[in-house]
C-alpha positions in Angstrom: 209.1 68.6 54.3 210.3 72.2 54.3 211.6 74.5 51.6 214.4 77.0 52.1 212.5 79.8 50.3 209.7 79.8 52.9 210.1 82.8 55.2 208.7 83.2 58.7 209.2 86.7 60.0 210.2 87.8 63.5 206.6 88.5 64.3 206.1 84.7 64.5 208.6 84.5 67.3 207.0 87.5 69.0 203.6 85.8 68.8 205.0 82.6 70.4 206.8 84.6 73.1 203.5 86.4 73.7 202.1 83.4 75.5 201.3 83.6 79.2 204.7 83.3 80.9 205.9 82.4 84.4 209.4 82.3 85.7 212.1 80.8 83.5 212.7 77.1 83.7 216.0 76.2 85.4 216.7 73.1 83.3 218.4 73.3 79.9 216.3 72.9 76.8 218.3 70.7 74.5 217.9 70.0 70.7 220.3 67.7 68.9 219.9 67.0 65.1 221.4 64.2 63.0 221.2 63.2 59.4 221.7 59.7 57.9 222.1 59.0 54.2 220.8 56.0 52.4 222.1 56.0 48.8 220.3 52.7 48.0 217.0 54.3 48.6 218.1 57.8 47.5 217.0 59.4 50.9 218.4 61.4 53.7 216.7 61.1 57.1 216.8 63.9 59.7 216.2 63.1 63.3 215.8 65.7 66.0 216.1 64.6 69.7 214.8 67.2 72.2 215.0 67.4 75.9 213.0 69.8 78.1 210.2 70.0 80.6 208.4 66.7 81.4 205.0 66.5 79.8 205.8 69.7 77.9 206.2 70.3 74.2 208.8 71.9 71.9 208.0 73.9 68.7 210.8 73.0 66.2 212.1 75.6 63.7 214.5 75.0 60.8 216.5 77.5 58.8 219.2 77.4 56.2 221.4 79.9 58.2 222.4 81.0 61.6 221.9 84.7 62.4 225.0 86.9 62.5 223.2 88.9 65.2 221.3 86.4 67.5 218.1 87.6 69.0 218.4 88.0 72.8 215.1 87.4 74.5 214.0 87.1 78.2 213.5 83.4 77.4 217.0 82.6 76.0 219.1 83.3 72.9 217.6 82.7 69.4 220.3 81.8 66.9 218.4 81.0 63.7 218.2 83.5 60.8 214.5 84.3 60.8 214.6 85.4 57.1 214.9 81.7 56.1 213.1 80.2 59.0 210.2 77.7 59.0 208.2 76.1 61.7 208.5 72.3 61.3 206.1 71.0 63.9 205.4 70.4 67.6 207.0 67.6 69.5 205.4 66.4 72.8 207.8 65.4 75.5 207.2 62.4 77.8 207.5 62.0 81.6 211.3 62.2 81.4 211.2 65.3 79.2 212.3 63.5 76.0 210.8 63.8 72.5 211.8 63.1 68.9 210.9 64.4 65.4 212.0 62.7 62.2 211.6 63.3 58.4 212.9 61.5 55.4 213.5 63.4 52.1 215.0 62.7 48.7 218.7 62.9 49.1 219.0 65.4 46.3 216.6 67.8 48.0 219.0 68.9 50.7 222.4 68.0 49.1 225.0 70.7 50.0 222.6 72.4 52.4 223.5 73.1 56.0 220.2 73.0 57.9 220.0 74.6 61.3 217.4 73.8 64.0 216.2 75.3 67.2 213.2 74.9 69.4 210.9 76.8 71.8 210.1 74.6 74.8 206.8 75.1 76.7 206.0 73.4 79.9 202.5 72.5 81.2 202.3 75.9 83.0 203.2 77.8 79.8 206.7 78.7 80.8 208.7 79.3 77.6 212.4 78.8 77.0 214.6 78.7 73.8 216.5 75.5 73.2 220.1 75.1 72.1 220.6 74.9 68.4 222.0 72.1 66.2 222.9 71.8 62.5 223.0 68.9 60.1 224.6 68.8 56.7 224.8 66.3 53.9 226.2 66.2 50.3 226.0 63.4 47.8 227.6 62.8 44.4 226.1 60.2 42.2 228.9 60.5 39.6 231.0 58.1 41.7 230.5 54.4 41.4 227.9 53.5 44.0 227.8 57.2 45.0 229.9 59.2 47.5 228.5 61.1 50.4 229.4 63.2 53.3 227.3 64.1 56.3 227.9 65.9 59.6 226.0 67.3 62.6 226.8 69.8 65.3 225.3 70.2 68.8 225.8 73.6 70.3 225.0 72.4 73.8 228.0 70.0 73.9 230.2 71.5 71.2 230.4 68.1 69.5 230.7 67.7 65.7 230.1 64.3 64.2 230.8 63.3 60.6 230.8 60.4 58.3 231.9 59.7 54.7 230.5 56.9 52.6 231.6 55.5 49.2 235.2 56.5 49.8 238.1 54.5 48.4 239.5 52.0 50.9 242.3 53.6 52.9 241.6 57.1 51.6 242.3 60.0 54.0 239.4 62.2 55.1 240.4 65.5 56.8 238.0 68.0 58.3 239.0 71.6 58.7 237.3 74.5 60.5 238.0 77.9 59.0 241.0 76.3 57.2 242.5 74.7 60.3 242.6 70.8 60.3 240.7 69.5 63.3 240.3 65.8 62.6 241.8 63.0 60.4 240.3 59.6 59.7 240.8 56.8 57.2 238.2 55.0 55.1 237.6 51.3 56.0 237.2 48.5 53.6 233.5 49.2 53.3 234.2 52.8 52.1 233.1 54.4 55.4 235.1 56.9 57.4 233.6 58.3 60.6 234.8 60.6 63.4 234.1 63.4 65.8 235.7 66.4 67.4 234.9 69.0 69.9 234.7 72.6 68.9 232.8 74.9 71.3 231.3 78.1 69.8 230.7 77.5 66.1 228.9 80.5 64.8 227.4 82.1 61.7 230.0 82.4 59.0 232.3 79.7 60.2 233.4 77.3 57.4 233.7 73.5 57.7 235.5 71.8 54.8 235.9 68.1 54.0 239.1 67.0 52.1 239.5 63.5 50.6 243.1 62.6 49.8 244.1 66.2 49.7 241.3 67.3 47.4 238.4 69.5 48.6 235.2 67.4 48.6 232.7 69.8 50.2 232.5 73.0 52.2 229.6 74.3 54.3 229.1 77.7 55.9 227.2 78.1 59.1 
């Protein structure tokens, strides 16, 4: 479990990048985060799938913000805001270069927080590369009968944003906007669930994603 107030300074990255290096790896280092709410248990589960060098490892970092001035390094672009950054752990990758990290927290702990993730991949020969970044957001309101929640995640590698609403009135209209421009419209099913996705390459620090339910603003996040 991590706390937004914990700070890891740029020196941590410098220390990691100070490892013995060889030539840069040609394959992409991919990190994709998702979040799933479970109101019955009062939890939110974050899952991070990583792809990189076979039998390598990825150091995963989390932050509450993206940087407005990404750090350009010889090993790739670092997008997280280091002022609110925390090391979450090391994920070993299998023979196919796949690994996974997961954590379940109380749903109220990260409500209305947009959490951003990025990794540093290291292969068996100590070659280092920065991964793509991903974000995951969830909000939950217990004042509604049964609770109402919204969750979404973005993968910078593929430019895909996925979202889901739970506890919505049957047939209600859920509209997602990026910087005030509508990008997706879905309707809630009989079980109160409304899910969709859209492509939006190049989301960056400061961009705003808002969720509207039947014309009323339900939640807004800022990258």
